[in-house]
N, C-alpha and C positions, 0 to 999 in steps of 0.2 A: 524410306519410301522410294520406289523406283519411279523415275520420271517417264512421262509418256511422250511419244513423238508421233507425228503424222507422216506416214510413208505412202508414196505413190509408186506402184509397180506398173511398168509399161512394157508391153511386148510388141515388137515390130517385125514385119516380114522382111524378106530379102530386098524388096523394093523400097523399104523404109516406111511403109504404111503402118500406122498404129492399128493393131487388131484387137488388143486388150489393154484396158487401163482401169486401175482401181486404187482408190485412196482409202486408207484405214488408220485408226489409231492403234499404236503398238506400245508395249512396255519395252524398256531397255533390255538388250540381250539378243541371243540368237533367235531367229524366226524361221519357220518352214513355209515354203510356198510351192504348191504343186499346180501346174497349169494343165487343164484337161483338153487343151486344143480348141476351146471355144472362145469366140470373141466376146467383147463386152455385151453385145446384143444377143448372145447365145448361139450364134452361127458357128458350126463346126468348120475349122480351117483345115486345109489339106496338109499332109506331111510335107516337111520342108525345113529350111533353115530359118530360125527365128532368133531374135536378140532380146534379152531381158535387161531392163535397167530399173534401178530403184533410187528414188530421191527421197530425202527425209528432212523434216524440220522439227526442232525441239519446241518446247512449250513457249519459248521466246521468239519463235519464228526464225531461228537461226539455222543455217544449213548443218546437217549432221552427216558425217562420213558413213557410207554404207559399202560393204564389200559383198560380192555375190559368189556363189559356188554353184556348179552344175553337176549333178550326178548322172551316171549312165552305165550301161553294161559294156564292158570291153569286148569288141568284136575280134580284134587281133592285136598282136604285139610284133613289131618288126625290129629284132635285135641286130639286123645287119646294118641299120642306119646309125649314124653317129651325130647326135645322140639317138638312142632308141625311140621309136614312135609307137604310140598306142592309137588304135582306131576305135572311136566311140561314136555310135550313131551317125556314121558317114563322115565324121570329121577326124582329123589327126591332131594329136597332141604330143609334144616332147615331154620327157619325164619331169622336167623342171616345172611343168604346169600342173602336175598331179599332186594333190595334197594328201590323199589317203586312198587305200584300196580296201574294200570291204567284201566279205563273203556275201553272195547273193542270198536273199531271203528265201527260205524253202516253204 
């Protein structure tokens, strides 16, 4: 039987203000989370830079390690840089930060 944990997902804006927070019970394993840009109160937040964090507790209220990944569409790749840089959603990432590349859904 898979153990349950409680996870709190928090999204903050560039000023550090919490715009979205939700706590839910999850089974062990990979989880998907898609944020629609709406705050906890349903307000639509403007385009911009946001940070996601996830904290989790197991059934014994002990902290559980959580890693996060972000997916996006690559806008450009600059191979003249060392190391090469990918631009995704207005942010730049070196190749060592990229875990996988997928074909866009059609």
